[in-house]
C-alpha positions as CSV (number, residue, x, y, z in Angstrom):
1,X,0.0,0.0,0.0
2,X,2.9,2.4,0.9
3,X,4.5,1.6,-2.5
4,X,1.3,2.5,-4.4
5,X,0.9,5.8,-2.4
6,X,4.6,6.7,-3.1
7,X,4.1,6.0,-6.8
8,X,1.0,8.2,-7.0
9,X,2.9,11.0,-5.2
10,X,5.7,10.8,-7.7
11,X,3.4,10.7,-10.7
12,X,1.5,13.8,-9.4
13,X,4.8,15.6,-8.8
14,X,6.0,14.8,-12.3
15,X,2.8,16.0,-14.0
16,X,2.9,19.2,-11.8
17,X,6.5,20.0,-12.9
18,X,5.7,19.4,-16.5
19,X,2.6,21.6,-16.4
20,X,4.4,24.4,-14.6
21,X,7.2,24.3,-17.2
22,X,4.7,24.6,-20.0
23,X,2.9,27.4,-18.3
24,X,6.2,29.3,-17.9
25,X,7.0,28.9,-21.6
26,X,3.6,30.2,-22.8
27,X,3.8,33.1,-20.4
28,X,7.3,34.0,-21.5
29,X,6.4,33.8,-25.2
30,X,3.3,36.0,-24.7
31,X,5.2,38.6,-22.7
32,X,8.0,39.0,-25.2
33,X,5.9,38.8,-28.3
34,X,8.3,36.4,-30.0
35,X,6.1,33.4,-30.5
36,X,7.9,32.5,-33.7
37,X,11.3,32.7,-32.0
38,X,10.7,29.5,-30.0
39,X,10.5,26.9,-32.7
40,X,10.2,23.3,-31.7
41,X,12.3,20.6,-33.4
42,X,9.1,19.1,-34.6
43,X,8.3,22.3,-36.5
44,X,11.9,22.6,-37.6
45,X,12.0,19.2,-39.2
46,X,8.5,19.2,-40.7
47,X,8.0,22.8,-41.8
48,X,11.7,23.6,-41.7
49,X,11.8,27.2,-40.5
50,X,15.1,28.8,-39.4
51,X,16.0,28.5,-35.8
52,X,16.1,32.1,-34.5
53,X,18.8,33.0,-31.9
54,X,19.1,35.8,-29.5
55,X,21.7,37.5,-31.7
56,X,19.2,37.5,-34.7
57,X,16.6,39.4,-32.7
58,X,19.1,42.2,-32.0
59,X,20.7,42.1,-35.5
60,X,21.6,45.3,-37.3
61,X,20.4,44.0,-40.6
62,X,18.6,41.0,-42.1
63,X,19.8,39.2,-45.2
64,X,18.2,36.3,-47.2
65,X,20.3,34.0,-49.3
66,X,19.6,36.0,-52.5
67,X,20.5,39.2,-50.7
68,X,23.8,37.7,-49.4
69,X,24.8,36.7,-52.9
70,X,24.0,40.1,-54.4
71,X,25.8,41.9,-51.6
72,X,28.9,39.6,-52.0
73,X,29.0,40.2,-55.8
74,X,28.9,44.0,-55.1
75,X,31.6,44.4,-52.5
76,X,33.7,41.2,-52.1
77,X,37.4,42.2,-52.7
78,X,38.1,39.2,-55.0
79,X,35.3,40.3,-57.4
80,X,36.4,43.9,-57.3
81,X,40.0,42.8,-58.2
82,X,38.6,40.6,-61.1
83,X,36.6,43.6,-62.4
84,X,39.7,45.8,-62.4
85,X,41.5,43.1,-64.3
86,X,38.8,43.1,-66.9
87,X,39.2,46.9,-67.3
88,X,42.9,46.4,-67.8
89,X,42.2,43.8,-70.5
90,X,39.9,46.3,-72.3
91,X,42.6,48.9,-72.2
92,X,45.1,46.4,-73.7
93,X,42.7,45.8,-76.6
94,X,42.6,49.6,-77.3
95,X,46.4,49.8,-77.0
96,X,46.9,47.1,-79.5
97,X,44.3,48.7,-81.8
98,X,46.5,51.8,-81.8
99,X,49.3,49.8,-83.4
100,X,47.5,50.0,-86.8
101,X,48.1,53.7,-86.8
102,X,51.3,55.6,-87.8
103,X,53.5,56.5,-84.9
104,X,54.9,60.0,-84.9
105,X,58.4,60.6,-83.6
106,X,59.8,64.1,-83.0
107,X,63.2,65.4,-81.7
108,X,64.3,68.9,-80.8
109,X,67.8,69.8,-79.7
110,X,70.7,72.3,-79.5
111,X,74.3,71.7,-80.6
112,X,77.4,73.9,-79.9
113,X,80.5,73.3,-82.0
114,X,84.0,74.1,-80.7
115,X,84.7,75.8,-84.1
116,X,82.3,77.1,-86.6
117,X,81.9,74.5,-89.5
118,X,83.6,75.8,-92.7
119,X,83.9,74.7,-96.2
120,X,87.4,75.8,-97.0
121,X,87.6,79.5,-96.0
122,X,83.7,79.8,-96.2
123,X,81.5,79.4,-93.2
124,X,79.2,76.4,-93.9
125,X,77.0,76.2,-90.8
126,X,76.1,77.8,-87.4
127,X,78.4,77.3,-84.5
128,X,75.3,77.3,-82.2
129,X,72.7,75.2,-84.0
130,X,69.1,74.3,-83.2
131,X,67.3,71.5,-84.9
132,X,63.8,69.9,-85.1
133,X,62.9,66.6,-86.8
134,X,59.7,64.6,-87.2
135,X,59.1,61.1,-88.6
136,X,55.9,59.3,-89.5
137,X,56.0,55.6,-90.3
138,X,52.8,53.9,-91.4
139,X,52.9,50.1,-91.3
140,X,51.3,48.7,-94.5
141,X,51.9,45.0,-94.1
142,X,53.7,43.2,-91.3
143,X,53.0,39.5,-92.2
144,X,49.6,39.5,-90.4
145,X,51.4,40.2,-87.1
146,X,49.4,43.4,-86.2
147,X,46.1,41.8,-87.0
148,X,46.9,38.6,-85.1
149,X,48.1,40.5,-82.1
150,X,44.9,42.6,-82.1
151,X,42.7,39.5,-82.4
152,X,44.7,37.8,-79.6
153,X,44.2,40.7,-77.2
154,X,40.4,40.6,-77.9
155,X,40.4,36.9,-77.2
156,X,42.4,37.6,-74.0
157,X,39.8,40.2,-72.9
158,X,37.0,37.7,-73.5
159,X,38.9,35.1,-71.5
160,X,39.3,37.7,-68.7
161,X,35.6,38.3,-68.8
162,X,35.0,34.6,-68.5
163,X,37.5,34.6,-65.5
164,X,35.4,37.3,-63.8
165,X,32.3,35.2,-64.3
166,X,34.1,32.2,-62.9
167,X,35.2,34.2,-59.9
168,X,31.6,35.3,-59.3
169,X,30.4,31.7,-59.5
170,X,33.0,30.6,-57.1
171,X,32.0,33.3,-54.7
172,X,28.3,32.4,-55.1
173,X,29.1,28.8,-54.3
174,X,31.1,29.8,-51.2
175,X,28.4,32.1,-49.9
176,X,25.6,29.6,-50.6
177,X,27.5,26.8,-48.9
178,X,28.3,28.9,-45.9
179,X,24.7,30.2,-45.7
180,X,23.2,26.7,-45.9
181,X,25.6,25.2,-43.4
182,X,24.8,28.1,-41.0
183,X,21.1,27.2,-41.3
184,X,22.1,23.6,-40.7
185,X,24.1,24.6,-37.6
186,X,21.1,26.6,-36.2
187,X,18.8,23.6,-36.7
188,X,21.4,21.4,-34.9
189,X,21.4,23.9,-32.0
190,X,17.6,23.7,-31.8
191,X,17.8,19.9,-31.9
192,X,20.4,19.8,-29.1
193,X,18.3,22.3,-27.1
194,X,15.4,19.9,-27.3
195,X,17.7,17.0,-26.4
196,X,18.9,18.9,-23.3
197,X,15.2,19.7,-22.4
198,X,14.3,16.0,-22.7
199,X,17.2,14.9,-20.6
200,X,16.5,17.5,-18.0
201,X,12.9,16.3,-17.8
202,X,14.1,12.7,-17.5
203,X,16.5,13.7,-14.7
204,X,13.6,15.4,-12.8
205,X,11.6,12.3,-13.0
206,X,14.4,10.0,-11.9
207,X,15.3,12.3,-9.0
208,X,11.6,12.3,-7.9
209,X,11.6,8.5,-8.0
210,X,14.9,8.3,-6.2
211,X,13.7,10.6,-3.4
212,X,10.9,8.2,-2.6
213,X,13.1,5.1,-2.9
214,X,11.7,3.8,-6.2
215,X,15.0,4.2,-8.2
216,X,18.6,3.6,-7.3
217,X,21.2,6.4,-7.1
218,X,23.0,5.1,-10.2
219,X,20.1,6.0,-12.4
220,X,20.3,9.6,-11.2
221,X,24.1,9.7,-11.8
222,X,23.6,8.2,-15.3
223,X,21.0,10.8,-16.2
224,X,23.2,13.6,-14.9
225,X,26.1,12.4,-17.1
226,X,23.9,12.2,-20.2
227,X,22.6,15.7,-19.5
228,X,26.1,17.1,-19.0
229,X,27.2,15.5,-22.3
230,X,24.2,17.0,-24.1
231,X,25.0,20.4,-22.7
232,X,28.6,20.2,-24.0
233,X,27.3,19.2,-27.4
234,X,25.0,22.2,-27.3
235,X,27.9,24.6,-26.5
236,X,29.9,23.1,-29.4
237,X,27.0,23.6,-31.8
238,X,26.5,27.2,-30.7
239,X,30.2,28.0,-31.2
240,X,30.1,26.4,-34.6
241,X,27.2,28.7,-35.5
242,X,29.2,31.8,-34.4
243,X,32.1,30.7,-36.5
244,X,29.9,30.3,-39.6
245,X,28.4,33.7,-39.1
246,X,31.9,35.2,-39.0
247,X,32.7,33.3,-42.2
248,X,29.7,34.8,-44.0
249,X,30.5,38.3,-42.8
250,X,34.0,37.8,-44.3
251,X,32.7,36.7,-47.6
252,X,30.3,39.7,-47.7
253,X,33.1,42.1,-46.7
254,X,31.2,43.0,-43.5
255,X,32.8,43.7,-40.1
256,X,33.6,40.4,-38.5
257,X,31.6,41.3,-35.4
258,X,28.6,42.9,-37.2
259,X,25.3,41.4,-36.1
260,X,23.4,40.0,-39.1
261,X,20.3,38.0,-39.1
262,X,20.8,35.5,-42.0
263,X,17.2,34.6,-42.7
264,X,16.3,31.4,-44.6
265,X,15.2,27.8,-44.3
266,X,16.3,24.4,-45.3
267,X,13.7,22.8,-47.4
268,X,13.2,20.7,-50.5
269,X,13.4,22.6,-53.8
270,X,12.4,20.5,-56.8
271,X,14.9,20.1,-59.7
272,X,13.6,18.6,-63.0
273,X,16.4,19.0,-65.5
274,X,17.9,15.8,-67.0
275,X,21.7,15.1,-67.2
276,X,21.8,15.9,-71.0
277,X,20.0,19.2,-70.4
278,X,22.5,20.1,-67.6
279,X,25.5,19.2,-69.8
280,X,24.1,21.2,-72.7
281,X,23.7,24.2,-70.4
282,X,27.2,23.8,-69.1
283,X,28.6,23.8,-72.6
284,X,27.2,27.3,-73.1
285,X,27.5,28.7,-69.7
286,X,30.5,27.3,-67.8
287,X,33.2,29.9,-67.7
288,X,36.1,27.4,-67.4
289,X,34.9,25.9,-70.7
290,X,34.8,29.4,-72.3
291,X,38.3,30.1,-71.0
292,X,39.5,26.8,-72.4
293,X,38.0,27.6,-75.8
294,X,39.5,31.0,-75.8
295,X,42.9,29.5,-75.0
296,X,42.6,27.3,-78.1
297,X,41.8,30.3,-80.3
298,X,44.7,32.4,-78.7
299,X,47.1,29.6,-79.4
300,X,46.0,29.5,-83.0
301,X,46.8,33.2,-83.2
302,X,50.3,32.5,-81.8
303,X,50.8,30.2,-84.8
304,X,49.9,33.1,-87.2
305,X,52.3,35.3,-85.3
306,X,55.1,32.8,-85.5
307,X,54.5,32.4,-89.3
308,X,54.6,36.2,-89.8
309,X,58.4,35.9,-89.9
310,X,58.0,34.3,-93.4
311,X,56.7,37.6,-94.8
312,X,58.3,41.0,-95.5
313,X,57.5,44.2,-93.6
314,X,56.3,47.1,-95.7
315,X,56.1,50.6,-94.3
316,X,55.4,54.1,-95.8
317,X,57.6,56.8,-94.2
318,X,57.6,60.6,-94.1
319,X,60.6,62.6,-92.7
320,X,60.7,66.3,-91.9
321,X,63.7,68.2,-90.6
322,X,64.3,71.9,-89.8
323,X,67.5,73.5,-88.5
324,X,68.7,77.1,-87.9
325,X,70.7,79.4,-85.7
326,X,67.8,80.3,-83.3
327,X,65.4,78.3,-81.1
328,X,62.5,78.9,-83.5
329,X,64.5,77.3,-86.4
330,X,62.6,79.6,-88.6
331,X,65.4,80.4,-91.0
332,X,68.8,79.2,-92.1
333,X,71.1,81.5,-94.1
334,X,73.3,78.6,-95.1
335,X,70.5,76.8,-97.0
336,X,69.0,77.6,-100.4
337,X,66.8,80.7,-100.1
338,X,67.3,80.8,-96.4
339,X,64.9,77.8,-96.0
340,X,65.5,76.0,-92.7
341,X,63.5,72.8,-93.5
342,X,63.4,69.9,-95.8
343,X,61.2,66.7,-96.1
344,X,61.0,63.4,-98.0
345,X,58.5,60.6,-98.5
346,X,59.3,56.9,-99.2
347,X,58.4,53.3,-98.8
348,X,60.6,50.6,-97.3
349,X,60.6,46.8,-97.4
350,X,62.3,44.8,-94.7
351,X,62.5,41.0,-95.3
352,X,64.5,38.5,-93.3
353,X,65.2,35.9,-96.0
354,X,67.0,33.3,-94.0
355,X,67.2,32.7,-90.2
356,X,68.6,29.2,-89.9
357,X,65.2,27.7,-89.2
358,X,64.2,29.9,-86.3
359,X,60.9,30.9,-87.9
360,X,60.2,27.4,-89.0
361,X,60.7,25.7,-85.7
362,X,59.0,28.6,-83.8
363,X,55.8,27.9,-85.9
364,X,56.1,24.2,-85.3
365,X,56.3,24.9,-81.6
366,X,53.2,27.0,-81.8
367,X,51.3,24.3,-83.7
368,X,52.2,21.6,-81.1
369,X,51.0,24.0,-78.4
370,X,47.6,24.3,-80.1
371,X,47.3,20.5,-79.9
372,X,48.2,20.5,-76.3
373,X,45.7,23.2,-75.4
374,X,43.0,21.3,-77.4
375,X,43.7,18.2,-75.3
376,X,43.4,20.3,-72.1
377,X,40.1,21.6,-73.3
378,X,38.8,18.1,-73.9
379,X,39.9,17.1,-70.4
380,X,38.2,20.2,-68.9
381,X,34.9,19.3,-70.7
382,X,35.1,15.7,-69.4
383,X,35.7,16.9,-65.9
384,X,32.7,19.3,-66.2
385,X,30.5,16.4,-67.2
386,X,31.7,14.3,-64.3
387,X,31.1,17.1,-61.9
388,X,27.5,17.6,-63.1
389,X,26.8,13.9,-62.9
390,X,28.4,13.7,-59.4
391,X,26.3,16.6,-58.1
392,X,23.1,15.1,-59.6
393,X,23.8,11.8,-57.8
394,X,24.4,13.7,-54.5
395,X,21.2,15.6,-55.1
396,X,19.2,12.4,-55.6
397,X,20.7,10.7,-52.6
398,X,20.0,13.6,-50.4
399,X,16.4,13.8,-51.6
400,X,15.9,10.1,-50.7
401,X,17.5,10.6,-47.3
402,X,15.1,13.5,-46.6
403,X,12.1,11.2,-47.0
404,X,13.7,8.4,-44.9
405,X,14.8,11.0,-42.3
406,X,11.3,12.4,-41.8
407,X,10.0,8.9,-41.1
408,X,12.9,8.2,-38.8
409,X,12.2,11.3,-36.7
410,X,8.5,10.5,-36.4
411,X,9.3,7.0,-35.3
412,X,12.0,8.4,-32.9
413,X,9.5,10.8,-31.3
414,X,6.9,8.1,-30.8
415,X,9.6,5.7,-29.4
416,X,10.8,8.3,-26.9
417,X,7.2,9.0,-25.8
418,X,6.5,5.4,-25.3
419,X,9.8,4.8,-23.4
420,X,9.0,7.7,-21.1
421,X,5.5,6.4,-20.5
422,X,6.8,2.9,-19.7
423,X,9.5,4.3,-17.4
424,X,7.0,6.4,-15.5
425,X,4.8,3.3,-15.2
426,X,7.8,1.4,-13.7
427,X,7.8,-1.2,-16.4
428,X,11.1,-0.2,-18.1
429,X,14.6,0.9,-17.2
430,X,16.4,4.3,-17.4
431,X,18.7,2.9,-20.1
432,X,15.7,2.3,-22.4
433,X,14.7,6.0,-22.0
434,X,18.2,7.2,-22.7
435,X,18.5,5.0,-25.7
436,X,15.3,6.3,-27.1
437,X,16.4,9.8,-26.5
438,X,19.7,9.1,-28.3
439,X,17.9,7.5,-31.2
440,X,15.6,10.5,-31.6
441,X,18.6,13.0,-31.5
442,X,20.4,10.9,-34.1
443,X,17.3,10.9,-36.3
444,X,17.0,14.6,-36.1
445,X,20.7,15.1,-36.9
446,X,20.4,12.9,-39.9
447,X,17.4,14.7,-41.2
448,X,19.0,18.1,-40.7
449,X,22.2,16.8,-42.5
450,X,20.1,15.5,-45.4
451,X,18.3,18.8,-45.8
452,X,21.5,20.7,-45.8
453,X,23.2,18.2,-48.2
454,X,20.3,18.6,-50.6
455,X,20.5,22.3,-50.9
456,X,24.3,22.4,-51.0
457,X,24.3,19.8,-53.8
458,X,21.7,21.9,-55.6
459,X,23.8,25.0,-55.2
460,X,26.9,23.2,-56.5
461,X,25.0,21.8,-59.4
462,X,23.9,25.2,-60.6
463,X,27.5,26.4,-60.3
464,X,28.7,23.3,-62.3
465,X,26.3,24.3,-65.1
466,X,27.6,27.9,-65.0
467,X,24.2,29.2,-64.0
468,X,23.9,32.0,-61.5
469,X,21.0,31.2,-59.2
470,X,21.3,33.3,-56.1
471,X,18.1,32.1,-54.5
472,X,18.3,28.4,-55.7
473,X,14.7,28.7,-56.9
474,X,13.8,26.9,-60.2
475,X,14.3,29.3,-63.1
């Protein structure tokens, strides 16, 4: 009879503790007006909202995934440097285009002779002489060298443009991966908070049983150890979240300690493209494939440049000179009719007829280089196809794991509920409850990991296709 009375006392005490705790939570939520801030793990794994932390409530700004990508593309130093490099490449194109024009060379100087120049006993020139010369040399034909160099710089500019796009895609991938792993970390924090709450509740029950002599002291100690371990895991998870926030701030070129609410959710986003469609899109959009194709075209221009040595150089020249005894070189009494200036026009051909095979072997070297770069392009294309296939497999596997994970979490919750009920009814042991709690926590962690892996694989798949998709929504 005493044992039955003791059991009823413990049961009433346990229900009173649970009811008081629930009442405190409701009262706290209503007082703060933050009902959405306290998200249960059940909601987090079924509806998948973000887990809001205290730092998010006091944040200076709120950014979604799309806004993070847009901000990173705007002010990340790596992208700024790549844009400056593109401007430099555009200037190089304009510089090479100027080589088609005729360069103008001028000189102006003063010469003093120790003795005045004479022709016999007659003075022939000034002892203090000023002179000005100008030369214009228009290239007419240089063995296709000028044209090839101009086309090569244009290809290099296009390659630099593709490099900028590649840098943007890399940054997008880094931002999206960091953002999604941050959401994963927050959900893990929420899961571990729920785990701590369950273990604390279990410890309260065990202590109540122990106080009336229904459970041994070892059960209390075991529950305390499990609770302490769960609290350590929670601290580690919170520290990991802080580290991921700092990483995102770095990628967005924000102050490392700036409080930002990165708002988003881990959820299932459908993807319906086939492998062939993805590969076809990558052929057009992947920047590394564009860079590889431009490298092939540039190497072909190098062949033309090497072969330009077989041809002569033809230029048209204009020369003007003026000399006199004063700085203005306006007159010269030693010239015909006191004229200080003279000019001439001509054409010149310069042809290196024989160079001991230098031009021949230089062109052969350039041709072999073209073959090498074409092989590298083929390898880049094959690697791109593999990357797409690999990410599609990862995406499918993660999608399957999400479905399995949801069922596992539901079963884990029911198993924990039943284990607690059996324990309170004195028909099971403390180990069964702790094992059920551990299985539930593991199921939640696996579901969270699957959700994160799915969106990370989706983000990497878009990058592998060369497609900018800041929000990861289906285009």
